[in-house]
N, C-alpha and C positions, 0 to 999 in steps of 0.2 A: 503494499499499499505504501501509499504517496502521504508525507507527514504534510498538514495542512497550515496555511499560515494567512493572516487576515491583512486586508488592502489597508491603505492613508486612511486617515479617519474622514478624508473627503468624498470616499467612494464606499457609502456604507448602504446605499439602496440600488434597487433592481427595477429600471422602467422598460415597460414594453409598450410600441407606439399601438400594435393592434389589438392590443388586451385594453386599451383605454373604454373602449364602450362598456367593459365589463368592471374595469376597476380604474378609478380616478387619481388613485393617491399611491405613492411608491412603497415598493415592499421591501423592508430590513433585508438586507445581503445577509450578515453574519447571525441575526435571531430569529426566533419564529415568529413571525406575524400573529398578532394577537385574534386576529377575527378570519373566518374562512373566505373564499373567492371561489369564485363559479370554476368547475371543471373545465372548460374552454379556454380560459382564463391563463390557468395553471400550467395546460398544454402550450397555449402559444409563449407565454415566457419562455416555457425550456425550449421550445423548437427553436425559438427566433435564437437565443444563446448558442443552440448546437451548431446555428450554420458556420460559425464560426471556427467549428474543428475542421481538422484535415479530412480528404476524402480518403477511407479507409484502403480502399481498392489501389490507390496512388501513393499510400504509403510501403515504399519500399526498403525502409527500416526494418520491417518488421517479420519476422519469419511466422507469424501467427494468422490461422485462417480467416480470409475476410468473406467468402462466397460459401454457399451450400445450396441445394437443389432445394427447391419449393416445399417439396414431398416431405424432406426431413426439416425444413422450418415448422411446416405443420405439427410434427411432432416435438418438436421442441417448446412450442407455444404450448401443447396438448398435457404437457408433465412439468411444465414449469413451476407449478404451486405444489409438486410432490416434493417433500424432504428425503434424501435417499437413506437417512440414518434408520429410517422407520423402515427397517427390513421387514419386519413382522406385518406390519400393514402393507407393503408394496413388494411382496415376494418375486413377483416377476422382472421388476428392475432389478432386484439382487442376483437373480438369474441371469440376466444379461450382462452384469457386471463379470460375474463368474465365467461367461462364456468368452468374452473379451479378453479376459486375463488368461483364460486358457489360448486363444488363438494365436495373441501376442505370444504367450510363450514356446507355443508352435516356431511360431514365423521365427523367433530368435533360437530354435534349435535346442530346447530342454532339454535335456533327458529323460524323458518321461516313459513310463510302460503305458502298455493300452489303456489300462482300467486308472491310473494315475493320475490325480489332479492337480494342476500348477499351483504355484503357490506367489502369490500377489494380489495386489490391490489399486484399486481407481485414485487417482490424487488429483490435489487441485493444481496442476500443472505439474512439470518436473521439480520446482523448486522444493515442494513438499515429499516429492517422491526420492529426491537425493536426499532429504533430510531423513526419513525414516530408514533408507538403506545405509547411509551415514551411521544411526543410531544403533544399526542392526550389528554393522562391525566393530563399532566401540563395544558393544556388549558381549560379542564374543571374544574379543581381545582381552577385556577386562576380566571374564570370567577363566580365560587359559591362563592369565598371569596369577589372578587371586590361586587357583588350582596349584601352581608351581611355586606359590609363597615369593612372588618376584613384586616387585613395586608397579601399580598400575594407574598413576597419577599423572602421567605424560605422554599421552596417545597422541599420535601426527598421522597426517596424510600428506601424500607425494601426488602432487600434479603437476601440470604447466602452468604457466603465467600467462596464459590464455582462457584458462577456464572462468567460466560465467560465474557473476557476483554471487550466486546462491551459493557457491563452494564458500567462500568466504563469509558468507551468513553462517552455514553449520558450523565453521571451524569457532566462529565467534561467539555464537549463541551455547555451544556444546563444549567450548573450551577444550578444543583439538588443535594443536599446532598445524598449521598449514605450510608444508614445505613445498615452494615453487620452484619448476626448472625453468631457468631464465629463457626468453627466446633471444635469436640471433638476427640480424639481417639477413633476410630471403630463407629463413626457417622459423615458422611461425607457428608452430605445435611443439608438442613436449618431446623431447629427446629421450626414447625409451632407453638406451644408456646411460644417461646422466640420472635419470628417474632412478634407475634399480642402484645405482652408487649412493643415491642418498637415502635408503631404506635402510632402515635398522630395526632392533628388536622390538622399537615402539611403535613402529608403523603398523596402524589398523588395515589400510588397504591403499594403492596407488590408483589413483583416478584417470582413466584415459577417455577421451573427447571423441567421440564418431561426430562429426561436424563442427569444427570449431566456428563459435561465433566471429570470428575476426575476418576469416577467408574462406571458411568451408570447409577446410581441408580436415579426412580423415586423419586420426594418429595411427601407429602402427601397433594394433594391439598384437596383432600374432609375435613380433619380435619382444615386445614387453613381457608377454608369458612366457617365450621361450629362456628370456634372461631370468627373469625370474624365476622361476623351476631350478636354473642352476643354481641361483644363489640360495633359494631356499634348500637347496641341496645340501651346500656347502656350508650353511648357518643352522640348519636344524629348526628355520622357521617354516611357517607356512602363511607366509603374505599372500594375501588374494588381490584380486582384480575387482573393483565397480568399472563399467563401462556407462559413460554418460553419452545416451544416444538420443538425447532430446529431439535434437536436428535429424539424424541421420539413422536413426532406427528404422523408419518408415522409408528410406530410400536405399539403401544397403541389400536389404533382402529382394530389392525388384530389379535394381540397375546393377548389382556386382553382386550375384549370387554366391559367386565362387570367392569371395573374400571373407578369411575367418577372421572376426571380430568377437564372436556373441559364443553360445555354451559349448560350441564345440571346441572353445579353450579351456582346458580342465582349471585354472585360475580363475577364470572368468565366474563370480558368485553372485552378481545380481546385474540388472542392467533397468536403467529408468528411460521414457521416451516419453514424448511432449504427443498427446493427441491431438492438441490444438495447434500444431505446428503441421507436419507431412501426414500425420492422421488425420487432416483434412477436416476437423471439428472447430467451431468456433471458440473462442479461449474460455479455458478453465477446463480443461481435462489434461491429466498425467498418469501414467502408468509404472510399476513398481515391479517387476517378477525376479524372483529368486531361483536359483539353480535347484534344489530341494527344501524340504522342510528344516534338514539340521542347520542352515544358512541364516535362519531367521529364530532368532531365540525365542522360545515359549513366553518368557516372562514380560516382555514385550507387548503380548498381544491381552488386552482387556476382553472380559466376558461381562455383557451386561444383561438385564432381563426386564428393565423396568419400564421398556416400549414393548413388551412382549415377550417371544419367546427368546431363548438364551442367544446371544449375538455377539461373536467375537469379533472386536475393531483392532485395527493398528492405523491411527491416523494422528495426525496433530492437532487438526480441528474438529467439531464434532457435525454439526451441521450443513449440509451442502446439496446443492440441485441434483435434481434425477437427470434432467433435460439432457446435459453433455454425456453421460454415460450412455443413454439411449441414443444419440445421434452417432457415436462412435461404434455402437453395434451396427447400426444402419449402415454407415460406410463400410464397415467389414465385410457385412453380405451383400452389400449392393454392388460394391466395385470388384470384391474379390481379388485374388492375386491378377488378373488379365487387367481389371481396370486401375488398380493402383499400378501397375507395370506402365500402362499407357500414360498415367498422368504423370510420372516420374520421367519418362521417355519425353512426352511433351515438355516438360520444364526443362529438361538437359537442351534439349533443341533449339527454346527459345533462348536460354544461357548463352549458347554458341551464335546464336545471331547477334545478340547483345555484345558479347566479347568481339566478336568480328567487325562488328561496326565500331567499335570504340578504337580496336586497332587499326583500321583504315583512316583515323582521324589523325595517327601520328603521334598524337597529345599525351598519350596515357600509357603506362605500361601495368601488364595486369600483375596482380599480385594472388588471386585464386587459382586453384588449382583445376583442372579438368574432372579429376576423379574427387568427388565429392560431394557436399549440398550444391544444388543449381544455383548458384550466384558468383556473381562477378565484384571481385574488389579491385581497384583500380587506383594509381596515384599519378600525378602529374609527372612527367619528365621533367618539365623544366617549372621549377615554382620559385624562381628567383623574382618575377614579375606579380603573380599571383597565388593563391594558396588553395586549397583542397576545400576548405572551410569557406570561403568564397564563391566555390564551383556552387557548394551546396547552398548557399544561400540564394544566388541567383536561381536555382532550377526551382524555387519554392514560387517563383512568379509565374511557372507556368504550371504549377499543382504538385509537381515530386514533390515528395520528402524522401530525400536522399542524405544519409548520413553520413558525415565525414570524423573522424576519429585517429587519435595516436595509438600506437601498439603499445603493449605494454614492455616493462624490462625485458631484457636491455635493447630494445629496437624502438623505442619511445619518438626517436628522431624521425621515424617514419608515419608519414599522413596520409591515409588512404580515405577513398568514396567506397561505400557498399550498395550493390543490388541485389537484394534477393528477390528471386523468381519463384512465385507462387503460382498455383493452379489457375488463377484468374488472370496472373499477366500472360497475355497473348504476344503471338509476334508481331501482330500491327503494332502494339503498345512498346514492343522493346523496339522497332523501327522507329517509331515516333521520340520516344526517349533519347535513341542516338541524336536527332533531328536536332532536340531542342538544346541538347549537351553542345553541338556544333553551334549553336546559335549563342549559349552562354557564354564558349569560349569565342565568339566573334566581341561580343559586347564586352567581356573584360580587356581584351585586346587594344579595345579604343577607350578603354579608363586609366587612370595615372596608374602608375607601380603600385604595389601594396607597399615597397618602400616610400611613405608616404609623406607628408608635411610633419614637422614636430608638434603643431597646432593640436593636430588628432587627439597628440599623447598628452595634452597639457603642458609643453612646452614653451620657452621663450622662443620667440624667432628674431636673430639679430638681422642687421640690414644686408649683413653679407648673404644671409640664408634666403633671401626674397625669390631668387630667380631658381634658386634649388633645394626644396623644403623637402629633405628626404633623410630617414634614419631607418636602418637595419632593426628588425623586428625578429625573435628566433619563431620558429615555425611552431615548437610544441608550446608555446605558452598562448593557453586558450584565451585568457583576459584580454591579452594585447590583440590576438587575431579578431575578437570583436571591435576593439577600439579601431584597429586599421578599417575593418569593415564600414564601422558607423562613418570612419572620417571619408573614404572616399564617395560614400554617398552624399555627405554635406559636400565635397568639392562637387560633384557631379550638378547638384541642386544650385548651388552657387552659380555655376555656370548658365546654367537654364535661362536662371533668372535676369543676370547681365545680359546674356543675348535675346530676351525677349521670347524663350521658348515656354508655353503653356505646358 
């Protein structure tokens, strides 16, 4: 969730032009109003404000699904009032979740017998799934250390510096040291050899990423497994692997079925995946599955009966909607292997169209890989005049939301733009985006250099500087980048005023 904050004292009311036929007085912005208002007015007030949000379909920063079939939308609305935790009252919904868990476990090649059921749970996205998997590893490690009479107060996890922030949250919230393998220029995922070197007797697991958020690349889980097997034999440890397949879990089985990253590898004990990413469901659903029952300590599972029958539960939250679980089941049976393969192949083809279009401009270096999540991460070949942040800012004029960001340590001097290719991003949109990027680059070429006048940085200007108002700014300094952008915007605006341009 985002922590809220109040605006200035002068901005304390909400006004709505269209609602004025129902409401003549403004509404307090941060306090509940004393009186009720007509439902039409409430709708219009909110609808007016929401128009200022970006278009989800053009939000190329997000991996999260923004389109589903109308039939699934109907199922979602029909079940939106069901609280999933009431399992005894909604047994069919519970059954559908269990089917999803088993389908996903089989998709990930879990070693299940003919009559054996999978161990897993639906979650509110991969963040909760990672928390649960991490807690299972921590508890198993603690139990083993206690049985051996050894200290169990300093657990750690080994990851790459490219992990998503939810891993940092887990480490901080549950008091586990996060040992990160630093990145390097040109290599933006965890190095398996360096990761295994960092493993010690307090390591509860090594977390591999199947689809890095930064550039979509799959980490080499097979090499990590093989190296860790050798180290475990040498040391007598049994350090396991968790695969964070939030983005790649619904991609690899269909595009790269021969790639070994899942339960085919003996040290992979749990896997999480985001149903709301390439699982093709709206935001709010994730999954975590374990290799077998022994990998999920029984003491972490709670049994309750105050909602009806005995119900085992392993979640961080309690109440949650049923609609996303039902939507996931719809997608799994509606699409099947064939449908998911078609969607992923189409995403990959559109990714190639975009990548080739950017390469033809000869203005960008492609940072992403062909094998991985269908996205294009790219950086400017020449950023001496303008930056990736300016390209991102200018693209918003055309409605596109394309993020610019710096890489983690030790590659923080590299800045990239990233376009995520989702199911609803067509070839036509890919071609249009290339055209708009070309327009943006031409516009930037006509503007002053990002090495801009000192006035934009709040510095005094000497008489000698009047014809050459420039100062160099570090690319990695986000605040300075924003000041630079605002500076050339003001410069252009002032020029337009003096030239009589409206």
